[in-house]
C-alpha positions, 0 to 999 in steps of 0.5 A: 144770630140766624133765627132772626135773618131777614125776610126778603122785604128787608133785602134790597133789590141788589141785595136780593140779588147778590144773594142768588150766587157765590161770593168766590168758589165754594161760599154764597155772598152774606148781608152784612147789614142785615146779619146775612152769612155767608154758608159753604157748600164743598165737592162730596159725595163719599167723602169732603174736598174741602179746600185747605187754602185759598180756592183755585177756580177750579175748585181742585186744589189741596184739601183738609184731610177728610174719610175716603168712603168707598164711592156709589159704584162700591157703595151701591153693589151692598145693596144696603140703603141703612150702611148708606145712612150711617156712610151719611151721618159719617159725612155729615159730621166731618162737615159740621167739624169743618163749618161745611153747610151744604157738601154737595152729593149724592149722584142718583144718574144711571149709568147708561153706559158703561163708558161714562167716565163719571160711573165711579159716583153713581150707584146703578144701571136701576133707578130703584138701587139709585133711589133707595141708596140715595134718599141713604146718605140724603137722611144720614148727611141731613142728620147731623144738621148739613145740608145734601145736594142731590144730583146732576138732576137730572138725563145726565149720564156722560162727560162727553160735551156735557156742557152743552149736549142734549140728552133727546129722551122719550118721555117713556125713558125720561121718566121710568128710568132717569128722573125715577130715582131723583124721584124717590129720593126726593119724596123720601129723604127731601134733600135740601138742594139739588143741583141742576146738571149740566147739560140740555134735556131736549134741547133745554138748558136742564138750569133754564128749565121751568117743567124739570125745575118748578112743574116736576121737581117742587109741583110734582114731588113736593120740593121744598128745596133750594137748586144749585146749578152744577159749577159753571151750569148757568148759561142765561141766568135770567131765564133760569132763575124764574124756571126755578134756578135759586143759586147760581155757583160758583160766582161770576163776578157781579157780572150777572147780579147786573143782568139780573138787576137790570131785567126787574128793572127794566120789567122783563123780569118779575122781581116776585122771581129774585124774591123766591129765589133770594127766600129759598137761599135765606131759608138754607140759611136757617136750616144750616145753622146749626151745622157747625161742630166743635167735635173733634173727627174720631179717625179710628171710627170712621175708618173702620166703618170705611173697612166696613162698606168697602167689606160689604161691597166686594162682589165675589163673580165667581169661585170655581173649588171653593178657590177662596177664601185663603187659608193663613196657611197658603202659600200665597202670592201677590201680584199686581202694581194696585196691591201696594198702591192702590186705587179708591176713588175716581179722579174729579172733583171729587177726590179725597185727601184721605186720613189713612190709605191702606194696601192691600199688600201689607193687609194680606202679609197682616193675616198670612202665617208664612212670607208672601211673593210680591212682584209689581206686574207691571207699572200703573203709568205704563212706563218701565220693560214690559217683558222684564215685569212679566219675568219677574211677577212668574218668578214670583208666583213659582210653586204658589198656592194660590197668586191673587193678581190685582189687575184693574183701570190707571185713575187716567183713564177714567175720570170726570170731564171725558168719556171712556172709549172702551171697556179694555183692560190694559193691554200689558195687565191681560199680557202678565194674567196670560203670562202666569196661566201660561206658567201653571198659576192658579190665579185669584183675580181681584179688580180695581175699576171705576167703571165695568171692565171686559172679562176676556179670561173669566171661564180661565181663572177660579175666582174672580172679585170684583173690588171698584173703588173701594176707598181709604180702607179698601187694602184691608177691606180686601184681604178680609174677604180674601182670607174669609174673615168677612163672607162677601155679600155684594151683588152687581149693580149692572151688566157686566157685558162681553162685549161693549158692541152688547150695551143697548146705549151702543150705535147711540152713545154720546151723539154727535153735532150736540145732540145724544139719542137716548135711542134704547128707551126704556131698555137700558143696563139689564133691561136690554139684555134680556128683552134681546136673550144677550148673552152677559159676562156676569148679570145684574145682581149676581154676587156669590158669597162662601155658603149658599141659600136655599129659597121658597114657598113665594107669596104676595098680596096686596096690602090696603095702601096697595101695595104688594107685600111678598114674603119667601123663606131663606134658608143659609145652607151652608156651614159659614154664617152669610149675608144674601141680597134678596130681589123682587122683579116683576113683570105682566105678561099682557102689557098695552104697553112695551116691557122689560122681561122682568124689572127689579122694584125691592130689595133687601138684605138678610143675615143667617147663621148656619142652617137657620132658616128665615120667613123675608118680607120685601114690599114693591110700591105701587107707585113703581109698579107704574109706566109713564102713558105717554096719552095723558101725561101721566103715571099709570098701574096697569091691571092685571095678573103681573109674575113676582119674582124672588132672586139671586140676580135677574138671571138666577130665579130661585121662586116664584108666584103672582098677584092680581092687581086692581089697575087704574082708570084711564080715560083718553080724549078721544078727536077727529084723529082717534082711530076706529079702535079708539073708539071700538074700545070706548065704552060709549062709542063703541056700539053706536060705532060697531052698528055705523060700520055694519055697512060698510063691513058687514061682520068681516073682522078681518076689515075692521082688523086692518081698519081700526088704526085709521082715524076716524076724521078722515072716514067721513070723506070716504065716498058712501062713508057711515058716519057724517063729519058732524055726526062724528063730532056728536059722537065724540062730544057724548063719549068724553061727556061721560062719566 
């Protein structure tokens, strides 16, 4: 029984080493003489991928049927952590039924570039969205007694050379962009495991980084669980284990266990570190002791949830002239192979074997009153006669009131393991669209893609639905949105650019010779587009509805805890009920540090009937307003008057107000290398320096300004210097000692 599990004191050295690595691809090692069971981990994160037979060497063999929920690329667009939590509950339930102790997800890495082949597994280019949605999933999964695994920690933002590349990131973007989402999930939801990434961070493997795995994760954020390696991420386990790596997966066949034992015996590894790691494995086994469920999977209920989640994840990008929703009585043609053969998930380790699969074509035919013509228009593998397929599609669309054209990326163009080389749709699909438009078709475009694609036709079609990858119920959910059974409410969690060359990471991604420089700094995604005032196809946070909303009476105040409470009145000014995602952005004009023109700091959803008004309240956490101050290596909230914008997107500001915050006190130690300007700003050193500099500069403010960046220690070496080295040392000591 797991409640009677031994402690590490009961284990031999060899048993402790064995316990901290896998027995095979998915299971930990049991310690049979002490009754320690093995536990199973399997891939997620949008469905259970438990292999049905023996594990293969890559863990990619056929898996048991499971509900395929919308991947993070779609679910993130719901902007609804509560919906994510409900999906998490379902994932935890299915894991428990299959006797799975830990499901490997969610992934909260930032979408730094649209080229990343694994973007379909991640939520957003923004850390607040990523963190909130990830925390929702974790809470749901772990409510069923199953552990979540927060991944891929950290700065794992590309697939190119992913097992070796060094993500070279400056402290501010690392903290403010790439770690902030992980921090939110850890502090809000306490995942039972965190999965360290393959890559290096500033030259150090994530699996060997004590700063990352211990100082930050545990010391600063208070993580209480176990750190597991990504599968094959361990470079040197003897180095990694004392750094904070508790469990190596998959099995190394005993090789690295023996290395740990030898290191302890030789004195190069303190056995205390091994005790700590083995203890964490035992703790995980205890936590998951009651995870197994004798329930039978309710396939229908989970499919219904997958359908709801998919319908809440479809973004209406454009709807000129009220082209949508379609009338059931309209004469409708459907074109595009994706309508008949849906692409509903990404490729790689997250590939789910769905319990069922809805095709959009079938669902459209069920909702339409009359016959629905169909032509594939292209093939998913590029085979066949493209010209003939186009001609057949033009014929099928002739005379229709609306032609619903399904376009997207074939699975082989985006996957775990490699990055895309461009963001273009296949040429055959664009040629098909041109042919339909030239023939006079009234085209509604529906997209199926795991990463953003360029939309050069956006101004030539009246309506566009961004369908992402929607899981097994995506086909029926798409039909419901097309016909208005569901009013779309999703919004973009990443910017759709006009060109790849416009993206902030262009020119830096994916790096060279084992290093990728994050040269755009904090200006990732919409932050970079807005800072450079770059035109985009569709901005972050954008998404339309079949109704309209008015915003008014924005206000902001500081709570007793220091958080900013933002309120606004939202009114449904249209004729149908709808859900709006309200976004709060902040900015500080007179800042000491570089900042984006605006940053998302809070969001929420509100459902309103026609004509209904409601006062909406959103809370901006004080900590989310902080920047990372590299002078003192701490989070700092800068004081001043902040602009608070209540918005429908990052470029659709509906109401605005201001709030004044008291800043955090920052004491930067002065040294010989501090500038004259630094000393002049110091309350103790400043008056002394002004008097000392008068003989040299008098009241010449221009000269003082010119000399402000001059290191004070070098001034003493000047002829006729106004201060000596000894005087400077005395002044620095007095200033640093002051309270």
